[in-house]
N, C-alpha and C positions, 0 to 999 in steps of 0.2 A: 359697372358696379365690380370694385374689387373686393371678393368676398372675403371675410373672413371664419368665414365657418371650416368645416368640414373639409371641403373640395381643397382647400390651399393648404391645410394640413397633411392633406394625403400626398400633397406632391413636392413639400419638403420634406416627410416624414416617409419616404415611399418604400421603404425596405422593411421587409418585418423579417427578423431573426430567426435562419433556421435552427433546430437544433441539431447540436453537434456533440452531444455528451456520449460518453461509451465507444465513440468513433477515435480511429488512428487519429494522431494527429496531422499527419500525410494527409489524410483524407477532407480531414474537418479544415485544414487550410485553402485545400483546394476548393470546398462549397464554397466555403466563406471568401474567399476572394473573386469567383464566378459571379457573385451579386453585388462586388464591385466596395468590398467589406476589408477593414487590416487586420491582419491578425497580430496578437502580441501574448504570449506565455507571459502570465503574471507570476505563477510558481509551478514547481513541480514536489508535489508528498507523497507519502506512502499511501495506500491503499491496498485493504487484504481483498477487494473483490472485483477491482477494475485493473487489466492490465495494464503494465508496462506502458509508457508512448501513447496511451488512451486518455481522450478528455474527461475529466471530472466532474466538473462546474465551467460555465461560462457566462460572463456580463458583457452587455445586458443581456437577461435573460430572454429564449427562445418568446417570438410570437412579438416580440416588443417592437414597435415601427422606430424605425432611426434613418438619419441621412445614408446618403453616399457617399463612400470616403471611411464611415466612421469606425472607429478602433473597437475591435472586440478581442474582449481579455481573455485566456482562458488558464484553467487550471489543470494541470497534467498528472498523471499517476506514475510514481517509478513504480510502480508494483509492489507485492506485498516485503517487508524489511525481514531482512536476513541480519542473523547471527549465530556466532559460534557458538558449538556446543561447550561452556564454559567447563576448567579442568577440574575435576571432581575426586580421581583418582583417591586413594587410600584417605579419603576423608570420613568424617564420622558421618550415615547417614543422613542425621537429621541438618547438618551443615551446608551438604551437598544438598538437599531436599532447598534450602533457603536459599543457593548459589542458582540453581537452576532456574527457581520461579524469578528470582530478583535478573535474570538473564534476560526474561519476557518467554521463555519455555515454560512448558506445562511435565510437570512428575506424573510420568507414566507407569507401569506394574516395577515392583520390587521383587525381585526375585533373587533368595536366600542360596548360597552354594559352600560347600566346603570349600576351603583353602588353606593349604599350608605355608605361604608366604604372604597372606594380609590379615592383618589383625580383627577379631569378630567385630560386627557391626562398623566396619568399612568398607568403603566401595572398591570392587573389583572393578569393574568397567560400565560404559554405560554403552547404549543404540539411541540413535547413530554414536559414533564414537568422539571421545573428544575433541577439539579442532575442527570439527564436521562445519561448514555451513547450512542453516537451514533457517526456514522460516521462521520468524516469530510466531511463538504461539502451538510448535512442534511439539508433539509428545518426545519425551525422553523417558526410555527404560533403565533402570539400575539394576547393577547385578551386584550382591552386598555380601560379603563373608561371614559364613556362620560359624567360623573356626574349622580346627579340626573335627 
């Protein structure tokens, strides 16, 4: 009798996909290839929690039974998205805050100091400085002129 039941299915679909999420790509690839599977990078996307070059997700999902030689598609992390602190020096504080928020950054402390060279309610500087590359979501502190 040529069984149609579970034993035949188990022989055809004999590999259980291992979980490679959160692993470095090189480690994930080694594990998958050692099981007789092929590896494909489906895409790379920014991720705030998973380090650059690590696996975010896989398809088929882990513990799925598949055939030897099947392809596993991986989505890898590009790490946190980077942005540059926008130029807001000499801008009105409201416009500066708007530009910082539109850049994917967070307005932090706003400090006022006297200035002979910058008009009242205009930005003197930021911390981190304008043009600095930072992670998206970084807090930007602003120093504003309160005039003389």
